[in-house]
C-alpha positions, 0 to 999 in steps of 0.5 A: 500500500502506498504511504499515506501523506498528512500535511498540516500547515498552521501559518496564520494562527498565533498559537495552536494545539495539534495532536497527529496520529499515524494511520497504521498499522499497515501503512507508513506515514509521511507527516509534515507539520509547520508551526506558527510564530506563536507558542505551539503545543504538538504531539505526533505519534507514528506507526509501527512502520517506517515513518517520515516525520518533519516538523518546523516550530517557527517562532514562539516558545513551543512545546513538542513531543514526537514519537516515531514508534516501531520501524526505521523512522526518519524524524527531522525537527527544527525548533526555530526561534524561542525558548522551546521544550522538545522531546523526540523518541524514535522507538524500536528500529534503526531510526535517524533523528535530526534536531536543530534547536534554533535560537533561544534557551531550549530544553531538548530530549532525544531518545533513539530507543532500541536499534542502530540509531543515528542521532544528530542534535544542534542546540544553536545559540542560547543557554540550552539543556540538551539530553541525548539517550541512545538506548540499546544498539550500536548508535552514532550520536553527534551533539553540537552545543552552539553558542551559550552556556549549555548543559549537555548530557549524553547516555549512549546506552548499551552497545558499541556506540560512537559519540561526538560532542562539540560544546561550542563557545561558552561555559558548558557542563557536559555529562557522559555516561558509561554503561557497557560496550566498546564505546568511542567518544570525542568531546571538545569543550571549545572556548570557555570554562568547560566541565566534563562529568563522567558517570561510570555505571560499573566498578571498573577504574578510569585512567588518564593517558596523557592530558586528553585521553580517558579509558576504562580498564576491563573488557569491554572498554571505553575510550574518550578523547577530550580537548579544551576541557578545564575540569574533569570529574569521574563518579561511580554509580551511587554518586561516589566521586573517584577523582577530580582532575584538571587537565593541562589543556590549551589556554582558553580565553578567560579575559576580554579587553573591554577598552579601547575597542578593537581597531580603534584610533587612540587620540588621547592617553588611554586606560586599558581595561579588561574583564575576566570570566570566570572571575573566581580565582583570577590572581592577576592580569598582565598587559603587553603592547607591541608595535608593528615590528612585534617588539614589546614597547610597554608592559604592566601587571594588575594584581588587584581586580576589585575594581576591574583589571586595568593599565594606564598606558602612556604612549607619549614617547611612541611613534604613531602607527599600529599597535597590538595590545594583549591581556593575559589572565592567570587564575589560581589553577594556573590556567592562562587566558588571553585576548588581543586587539589592534589599535592605531596610535595617532598624534595631534599636531598644531601651529599657532603664529604670532608677531613680535609687534603690533605695527608692521612698518615697511622696511622694519624687521618683524619676527613671526613666531610659530608655536608648534605643538603636539597634543599627543598621545603619540609622537609625530614621526619624520615631520616637516614644517613648511612656511611660505614667505609672503610676496613683498616680504624679505626673508632675513633669518630663522632659528628654532627653540630648542636649537637642536630640534631638526634642521632648517633650509630655505629655497630662495627660488620657491621662497619656502622655509622648510623645518625638518623637525624629525620626531615631534614629541608631546610639547612645544617647540618654536620656530622664529622667522625674521623678515621685513616688509618691502611695501605696504599692503596685505600679506598672505601667510601660508604654512603647513605640516607633512610627514615623509613616513608616518600615516595616521596622524590626526592632522597629518597635513595642516595648512593655515592662511592669514592676511596681514595688513601693513601701513605705508608709514608709522604715522598712519594712525588708522592703519596702526590701529587696524594692524593692532586689532588684527593681531588678536585674530587667530589664523584660519586653520584647515586640515586635510588628510595626508597623502603620499604623492610621490613628488620630491620633498620640496615639490610636494610641499610647494604643491600643497602651499601653492594649492591651498594659498588659492583656497585661502586668498579670499579669507581675510583673517586678521592678525 
């Protein structure tokens, strides 16, 4: 007789209660049931034949019970979103059960029953409770915990069973029960602090071979391979604990850097902060900073986590660029957890011009002072400062303070004074330029920064333009007052991103100054 097909779709209801019975006993059922986005309750019962049951819970907090009955059944179930409670029993026969919990904190019980069953379980994201029972037969069991702090319980039952557990990220509790049979199990705790409890149902002793292999004496024997398990307990029937063991597994991440954020730009002196999980027993957190060449440039250790783990990193003597921050946590068990982030250290350069006189007189010397500064937190590297001598202004001399801060050069053809400053730390170097106005009128002052090697400066290239009015003679009172008033006005500052043009050094600076001089020629900032 052909299989009877029952299809139930309740897509428009907010919630439903459904009871589905297979036709049996002489026919095989193919049952498809789709839940609703609401909170559904479902009971499905197969027949003694080879049934195929598919169920999709969709959203909502669903309560589902599926029983395959006798026969070689195929059961596929998807819990969907929501905090679901799901029970699936294959019954007698060689069953295939596949279950996906979906998002949510789910409680899932799978029981293969007698027969050679294949069971696949995926808890999905959320703090799930996953119970898998193989019962009699040579079963193949696979359990994926997914993200979250899961409780995973596996009882392969009688027979020569094969079990794989991938607990996934989170602090998981895994229980594996040994009864009889030549069982083989592979259990991986994944990231987090995971605890494995082995329930041994007979009085054969359990031994460790190395750090990640567990086996029982006697015949038949069970072999369990463990990875990323932080705590192992073995308990005899009746609850007697025979030993408590902490295998030396690979370091797990028990520390997380919370500030600064990964791949962030550091524009002020930062405090590096970290959280530990689990926090119980952590005795210290070490911080380490490396540059792009993998050299350690800063270290610190915090042994008091009462108000959190932190390090006040002062990078004022470090060049701008990419840095790697690593936090390493040590707990009272000697376990090590690490977390690493990448950041970009920046510098904030500025220049403030001023004059040594309130009245600019034709033919008399005037000194323009550039107060150069770096607000940090990093130091500017290979910094060039350029000043374009205005037209109708004669360049006489220049000096720096401190005197050994880089080198000065003047190109009489381009009329550009270049200060090769080298590294600019947080502080205030000065440039003094003595010049003389040759005629009355307005003078455009252009100056700017560039870097020959460093990217990532907060103001990597900065151009300022100001207009200075010079009276024809000192007897022109109105012009003198205008010049005096103008000295109280700051120069207009414009920032533009740093770009490597590939031009020779002098030509590159000249191109920047000539271009931006045109942009600022219409602005009448007064000094």
